[in-house]
C-alpha positions as CSV (number, residue, x, y, z in Angstrom):
1,M,102.5,89.9,137.1
2,T,102.2,93.2,138.7
3,L,99.2,95.3,138.9
4,E,100.9,97.8,136.5
5,E,101.4,95.0,134.0
6,F,98.0,93.9,134.2
7,R,96.8,97.5,133.7
8,Q,99.3,97.8,130.7
9,S,97.7,94.6,129.0
10,L,94.3,96.3,129.0
11,L,95.7,98.1,125.8
12,H,95.4,95.0,123.9
13,E,92.5,93.3,122.4
14,E,92.9,90.1,124.2
15,P,93.9,89.2,127.9
16,P,97.3,87.6,128.5
17,G,97.1,83.9,127.8
18,N,98.6,83.4,131.3
19,L,95.8,84.7,133.3
20,S,93.3,82.7,135.4
21,F,89.5,82.7,134.4
22,A,88.9,84.9,137.3
23,L,91.6,87.5,136.3
24,A,90.5,87.2,132.8
25,G,87.1,88.0,134.1
26,L,88.4,91.1,135.7
27,W,90.2,92.0,132.5
28,W,87.3,91.9,130.6
29,D,85.1,93.9,133.0
30,A,87.8,96.7,132.8
31,K,87.4,96.7,129.1
32,G,83.6,97.2,129.5
33,K,82.7,93.7,128.3
34,W,80.5,92.4,131.1
35,D,79.3,89.3,129.4
36,Q,82.7,88.3,128.6
37,A,83.6,88.8,131.9
38,H,80.8,86.9,133.4
39,E,81.7,83.9,131.1
40,S,85.0,83.9,132.1
41,A,84.3,84.0,135.9
42,Q,81.7,81.2,135.4
43,Q,84.7,78.9,134.2
44,D,86.4,79.1,137.5
45,E,84.5,77.1,139.9
46,G,86.6,77.9,143.0
47,T,86.6,80.9,145.3
48,A,88.4,83.3,143.0
49,G,85.8,82.7,140.3
50,S,83.0,83.1,142.9
51,W,84.5,86.3,144.0
52,V,84.5,87.9,140.7
53,H,80.9,86.5,140.0
54,A,79.9,88.3,143.1
55,Y,81.4,91.6,142.0
56,L,80.2,91.2,138.4
57,H,76.5,90.7,140.0
58,R,76.9,93.6,142.2
59,K,78.2,95.8,139.2
60,E,75.0,94.5,137.4
61,G,72.7,95.5,140.1
62,D,71.6,92.1,141.0
63,S,72.5,92.3,144.9
64,S,70.5,89.0,145.8
65,N,72.6,87.0,143.3
66,A,75.9,88.8,144.3
67,V,75.3,87.9,147.9
68,Y,74.9,84.3,147.0
69,W,78.2,84.6,145.2
70,Y,80.1,86.3,147.9
71,R,78.9,83.5,150.3
72,R,80.3,80.9,147.9
73,A,83.5,83.0,147.7
74,D,83.8,83.1,151.6
75,Q,83.8,87.0,151.2
76,P,81.5,89.3,153.1
77,P,79.4,91.3,150.7
78,C,81.5,94.4,149.6
79,Q,79.9,97.9,150.3
80,S,82.9,100.0,149.0
81,P,82.8,101.4,145.6
82,L,83.0,99.2,142.7
83,E,86.5,100.5,141.5
84,Q,87.8,99.7,144.9
85,E,86.5,96.3,145.1
86,W,87.9,95.5,141.5
87,L,91.4,96.7,142.6
88,K,91.2,94.5,145.7
89,I,90.2,91.4,143.9
90,V,92.7,92.1,141.3
91,E,95.7,92.7,143.7
92,S,94.5,89.7,145.7
93,L,94.3,87.4,142.9
94,L,97.6,88.7,141.4
95,S,99.4,87.9,144.7
96,E,98.0,84.4,144.7
97,A,99.2,83.7,141.1
98,A,102.6,85.5,141.4
99,P,104.7,82.4,140.9
100,D,102.6,81.4,137.7
101,L,102.5,84.6,136.2
């Protein structure tokens, strides 16, 4: 799936069924559904889910919790605008999932 296809999927009511839990979390976040985004990210216990989890807690304003999740994701705490971080994570996860999506 390309970034453009991911963005186009935001026109629908539900995320595409072939998204990972982490990508689905970012999908729900883009729809303004923080609770659903958080729930989805929690279902991915790997580094991708931790990275999305960190981003979501940073967005929520819970920086200490975000730092914990960045550490679990093996990512430095992000200082860039949230929109840039969202894009960076989406692009990274889409490139990792390219054969599957």
